[in-house]
C-alpha positions in Angstrom: 110.4 83.8 199.4 108.5 81.7 196.7 110.1 81.1 193.3 107.9 82.2 190.4 107.4 79.7 187.6 109.0 80.6 184.3 108.0 78.0 181.7 111.3 78.3 179.9 113.0 77.0 183.0 110.9 73.9 182.7 112.5 73.4 179.3 115.9 74.3 180.6 115.7 71.6 183.2 115.4 69.1 180.4 118.3 70.5 178.4 120.5 70.3 181.4 122.9 73.1 180.5 125.9 74.2 182.7 127.5 77.4 181.6 130.8 78.6 183.0 132.0 82.2 182.9 135.7 82.6 183.5 137.4 85.8 184.8 141.1 85.6 184.2 142.9 88.0 186.6 146.4 88.7 187.8 147.3 89.8 191.4 147.0 88.8 195.0 143.9 86.8 195.7 142.7 86.2 199.3 141.3 82.7 199.0 139.7 82.7 202.4 137.9 86.0 201.8 136.7 84.9 198.4 135.4 81.6 199.9 133.5 83.6 202.5 132.0 86.0 200.0 130.9 83.1 197.7 129.3 81.1 200.4 127.5 84.1 202.0 126.2 85.6 198.8 125.0 82.3 197.3 123.3 81.3 200.6 121.4 84.6 200.5 119.8 84.0 197.1 116.5 82.3 198.0 116.1 80.5 194.6 119.3 78.6 195.2 117.6 76.8 198.1 114.9 75.5 195.7 114.8 72.7 193.2 112.6 72.2 190.2 110.4 69.1 190.5 109.4 68.1 186.9 106.6 65.9 185.7 105.9 67.3 182.3 106.7 70.5 180.5 103.5 72.1 181.8 103.5 70.3 185.2 106.4 71.3 187.4 107.0 73.2 190.5 109.8 74.7 192.6 110.2 72.9 196.0 112.6 73.2 198.9 115.9 71.5 198.2 118.3 69.7 200.6 121.4 71.3 202.0 123.6 73.1 199.5 126.7 71.2 198.6 130.1 73.0 198.9 130.0 75.7 196.3 133.6 76.8 196.3 136.8 75.0 195.3 140.4 75.7 194.4 142.4 73.8 191.7 146.0 74.2 190.8 146.9 73.5 187.2 149.9 73.5 184.9 148.0 75.4 182.2 145.1 77.7 183.0 143.3 77.2 179.6 143.6 73.5 179.9 142.3 73.7 183.5 139.3 75.8 182.3 138.5 73.2 179.6 138.7 70.4 182.1 136.4 72.3 184.4 133.8 72.8 181.7 134.1 69.1 180.8 133.4 68.0 184.4 130.9 70.7 185.3 127.9 68.4 184.8 128.7 66.7 188.1 128.4 69.9 190.1 124.6 69.7 190.4 122.0 66.9 190.2 121.9 63.2 191.1 121.5 64.0 194.8 124.0 66.9 194.9 122.4 70.3 195.2 124.7 73.1 194.0 123.1 75.3 191.3 126.1 77.7 191.2 129.7 76.8 191.9 132.8 79.1 191.9 136.2 77.5 191.2 139.6 79.2 191.4 142.0 77.8 188.9 145.6 78.8 189.9 148.7 78.6 187.8 150.9 76.1 189.6 154.0 77.9 190.8 152.5 81.3 189.9 149.5 81.7 192.2 149.1 85.4 191.1 147.9 84.1 187.7 144.4 82.6 188.0 140.9 82.3 186.6 137.8 82.6 188.8 135.2 80.4 187.1 131.5 80.7 187.9 129.4 77.7 186.8 125.6 77.9 186.8 122.9 75.4 186.0 120.7 77.2 183.4 117.4 76.2 185.1 118.2 78.8 187.8 119.3 81.7 185.8 120.4 83.0 182.4 123.9 84.4 182.0 122.9 87.9 182.9 121.2 86.7 186.1 124.3 84.7 187.0 126.4 87.8 186.3 124.3 89.8 188.7 125.0 87.3 191.5 128.7 87.2 190.7 129.0 91.0 190.8 127.6 90.8 194.3 130.2 88.3 195.2 132.8 90.7 193.9 131.2 93.6 195.8 131.3 91.6 199.1 134.9 90.4 198.5 136.1 93.9 197.8 134.4 95.2 200.9 136.0 92.5 203.0 139.4 93.4 201.7 139.0 97.1 202.5 137.2 96.5 205.8 134.0 98.2 204.6 131.3 96.6 206.8 128.4 98.6 205.3 129.3 97.6 201.8 129.5 93.9 202.9 126.0 94.2 204.4 124.7 96.0 201.2 125.9 93.2 199.0 124.2 90.6 201.1 121.0 92.6 201.4 120.9 92.9 197.6 121.3 89.1 197.3 118.4 88.6 199.7 116.2 90.9 197.6 116.7 88.8 194.5 113.5 87.0 193.5 112.0 85.2 190.5 108.9 86.7 189.0 106.8 84.2 187.1 107.0 84.2 183.3 103.3 85.2 183.0 103.8 88.2 185.3 107.0 89.2 183.7 105.4 89.0 180.2 102.6 91.2 181.4 105.0 93.7 182.9 107.2 93.9 179.9 104.2 94.1 177.5 102.6 97.1 179.2 104.4 99.8 177.1 105.5 100.0 173.5 104.3 96.5 172.7 101.9 95.7 169.9 101.4 91.9 170.1 99.2 91.6 167.1 101.5 93.5 164.8 104.5 91.5 166.1 102.6 88.2 165.5 102.0 89.3 161.9 105.7 90.2 161.4 107.0 87.0 163.0 104.6 84.8 161.1 105.8 86.2 157.8 109.4 86.4 158.6 111.5 84.2 156.2 113.5 81.3 157.8 116.0 79.1 156.0 118.4 76.3 156.9 119.8 75.6 153.5 123.0 74.1 154.9 121.0 71.5 157.0 122.6 72.5 160.3 119.5 71.7 162.3 119.1 68.2 163.7 115.6 67.1 163.0 113.6 65.9 165.9 113.2 62.3 164.7 117.0 62.1 164.5 117.5 63.0 168.2 116.9 59.8 170.1 119.8 57.7 168.6 122.1 60.7 168.6 121.3 61.5 172.2 122.1 57.9 173.2 125.4 58.1 171.4 126.2 61.5 172.9 125.8 60.2 176.4 128.5 57.6 175.9 131.3 60.3 175.9 132.5 63.3 177.9 132.7 66.5 176.0 135.0 69.5 176.1 133.5 72.7 174.8 135.2 74.2 171.8 136.4 77.9 172.2 138.6 80.4 170.5 139.8 84.0 171.0 139.5 86.4 168.0 140.9 89.8 167.3 137.9 91.7 165.9 139.5 95.1 165.3 140.1 94.7 161.6 136.6 93.5 160.8 135.0 96.0 163.0 137.0 98.8 161.4 136.1 97.5 157.9 132.3 97.5 158.7 132.3 100.8 160.5 134.1 102.5 157.7 130.9 102.0 155.7 128.4 102.0 158.5 129.7 103.7 161.7 126.6 102.8 163.7 127.1 99.0 163.6 127.8 97.4 167.0 130.5 94.9 167.8 127.7 92.3 168.3 126.3 93.0 164.8 129.7 92.6 163.2 130.5 89.3 165.1 127.1 87.9 164.2 127.6 88.9 160.6 130.9 87.0 160.6 129.1 83.9 162.0 126.4 84.1 159.3 129.0 84.6 156.6 131.0 81.6 157.9 127.8 79.5 158.0 127.1 80.5 154.4 130.6 79.8 153.2 130.6 76.4 155.0 127.3 75.5 153.3 128.7 76.3 149.9 132.1 74.6 150.3 131.1 71.5 152.3 127.3 71.0 152.0 126.5 71.6 148.3 124.4 74.7 148.9 124.1 77.3 146.1 126.1 80.6 146.8 124.0 83.6 147.9 121.5 81.6 149.9 119.8 83.2 153.0 121.2 82.3 156.4 118.8 82.3 159.3 119.8 82.0 163.0 118.4 82.6 166.5 119.7 85.5 168.5 119.3 85.5 172.2 117.7 88.7 173.5 118.0 89.9 177.1 114.6 91.2 178.1 115.4 93.1 181.3 117.0 96.5 181.8 119.7 96.8 184.5 117.3 97.9 187.3 115.1 94.8 186.8 118.2 92.6 186.5 119.3 93.7 190.0 116.0 92.5 191.4 114.9 89.4 189.3 116.9 86.2 188.7 115.6 83.8 186.1 115.6 83.0 182.4 114.2 86.3 181.1 115.3 85.8 177.6 113.9 85.2 174.1 115.3 83.7 171.0 114.6 86.0 168.0 115.0 85.0 164.4 117.5 86.9 162.2 117.8 86.2 158.5 120.5 87.7 156.2 121.3 87.5 152.5 124.5 85.4 152.3 125.6 87.1 149.1 126.1 90.4 150.8 129.6 91.7 151.6 130.4 91.7 155.3 129.7 95.4 156.0 126.3 95.1 154.4 125.6 91.9 156.3 126.6 93.6 159.6 124.3 96.6 158.7 121.4 94.1 158.0 122.0 92.4 161.4 122.2 95.7 163.2 118.9 96.9 161.7 117.2 93.6 162.5 118.3 93.9 166.2 117.2 97.6 166.3 113.8 96.6 164.8 113.0 93.7 167.1 114.1 95.7 170.2 112.1 98.8 169.2 108.9 96.8 168.4 109.6 94.4 171.3 109.2 91.3 169.2 111.4 89.6 171.8 108.7 90.2 174.4 106.1 88.7 172.1 108.3 85.6 171.6 108.8 85.3 175.4 105.1 85.3 175.9 104.5 82.8 173.1 107.0 80.4 174.7 105.2 80.6 178.0 101.9 79.9 176.3 103.3 77.0 174.2 104.6 75.3 177.4 101.3 75.8 179.1 99.7 74.1 176.1 102.3 71.3 176.2 103.2 71.6 172.6 106.9 72.5 172.7 109.0 69.9 171.0 106.5 69.0 168.3 108.5 70.8 165.5 111.7 72.7 165.0 112.5 75.9 163.2 114.8 76.1 160.2 117.4 78.3 161.9 121.0 77.2 161.3 122.6 78.3 164.6 121.9 80.0 167.9 124.1 82.9 169.2 124.1 84.4 172.7 126.1 87.2 174.2 127.6 87.2 177.7 129.4 90.6 178.1 130.1 91.6 181.7 130.3 95.3 181.0 131.3 96.1 184.6 134.4 93.8 184.2 135.2 95.2 180.8 134.8 98.8 181.8 137.0 98.7 184.9 140.8 98.5 185.4 140.4 96.7 188.7 137.2 94.6 188.9 138.6 92.6 191.9 140.5 94.2 194.7 144.2 94.1 194.1 143.9 92.3 190.8 144.3 93.4 187.1 141.8 92.1 184.5 143.3 89.9 181.8 140.4 88.4 179.9 136.8 87.0 180.2 136.0 83.7 178.7 133.2 81.1 178.5 132.4 77.5 178.2 129.2 75.4 178.2 128.5 71.8 178.7 125.1 70.0 178.1 123.6 66.6 179.0 120.0 66.7 177.7 117.7 64.5 179.8 115.3 63.7 176.9 114.4 64.7 173.4 112.5 67.7 174.7 115.7 69.1 176.2 117.7 68.1 173.2 115.4 70.1 171.0 116.7 73.3 172.6 120.3 72.5 171.5 119.8 70.7 168.2 122.0 73.0 166.1 125.3 74.8 166.6 125.0 77.1 169.7 127.6 79.8 169.9 128.4 82.0 172.9 130.1 85.4 172.4 131.7 87.5 175.1 134.1 90.4 174.7 137.1 89.1 176.6 139.5 92.0 176.4 139.6 95.2 174.3 139.3 94.3 170.6 139.1 90.5 171.5 136.1 88.2 171.4 135.8 84.8 172.9 133.5 82.5 170.9 132.7 79.2 172.4 130.4 76.4 171.2 128.0 74.1 173.1 129.1 70.5 172.4 127.3 69.1 169.2 124.8 66.4 169.7 125.6 65.1 166.2 129.4 65.5 165.6 131.9 67.9 167.2 133.5 68.1 163.8 130.6 70.3 162.7 131.5 72.8 165.4 135.2 72.6 164.3 134.3 73.3 160.7 132.2 76.3 161.6 134.9 77.6 164.0 137.5 77.2 161.3 135.5 79.4 158.9 134.9 82.0 161.6 138.6 82.1 162.3 139.4 82.5 158.6 137.1 85.5 158.4 138.7 87.1 161.4 142.1 86.1 159.8 143.3 84.5 163.1 146.4 82.9 161.6 147.7 81.5 164.9 144.3 80.0 165.7 144.0 78.4 162.3 147.4 76.9 162.6 146.6 75.6 166.1 143.3 74.0 164.8 145.2 72.4 161.9 147.9 70.9 164.1 
């Protein structure tokens, strides 16, 4: 099965992003069965047998790769969170430089308490976005559960589903998604007039990237992450606007934190507009089950920093509803494909202060027993990056935040390492923690 060319994946190959999704569980884990499920499901996904051969952003192709390196490992650790942090730090070595392993599954076991563990799935972003990786991992879980219960037909069904996964080219997917409910000309007019502001100067300008990238490569980086109780802020916002989503409230907190940091630390006037990029997933679940790739768009969102948090959440909520209804995200996906074809990506950068993406695995969150014989504890995330050049660095040249609901009422927010200074991430994380009123987390960060 051939792999369709998605131009965003050409750019992702230069950004060199490794994202890790961690499922913390408690119970009896059959390591042998999980190893079998991981190896069989990953071997069945045709794209994982390919490698992207890059010449330029608009000259690349998918070619047959060498044998897949071992994609499953077990690590015992004294502290699960520390073990997860170390895994994210070292994840850059999983794929590349002669080692072919686009997706790796690691079991982190609590030493002396093997019933406490994290199953960590690490993926190289060139191959799939987070939702695509989640689809594959859910098939691993389906296969494992079937192994544990002796259901041969369910095992076969999981492997058949993995074999059916393909990558439709960006051009074809753009055409498919644009067939209904999509007015490209109207969207171009709206996006062209949409206000963008980076008053706090969070964006690293393109001419600053070469020396910063050289400095960044000298160190190893541990992603920053925190867990936040969102119930009080969610209740506050829904008391005024019951329709707002968890995502809108969390993004409003981030925007307010960015505003407050700009005022307190960066000499910006109070009440300024905060603009950020929100990752939008383009595919509905039925398409996700079939197609694996980077089918995402980065949509601008601007909010008035002087608003109270409930009003800010409402503004974010309405912006999301608007760009989804008008399918502005599809237009942006098409524009990205066309810009890469023209070879013009990387010539300028948008004044958007941060990027936010969301990795909720609703199947995990909505079930009491996601994995056979195990109870769910929390879901967490971590990302590491090693941009290959300034083109790749231009994709991550501002704070990039990952949100996933980790447990009822709890959100995990993690940051990509900063190319300029990790203290910038810490400052923003501190303001987010303050807005969520995470006293324990604030104390930990101050220690």
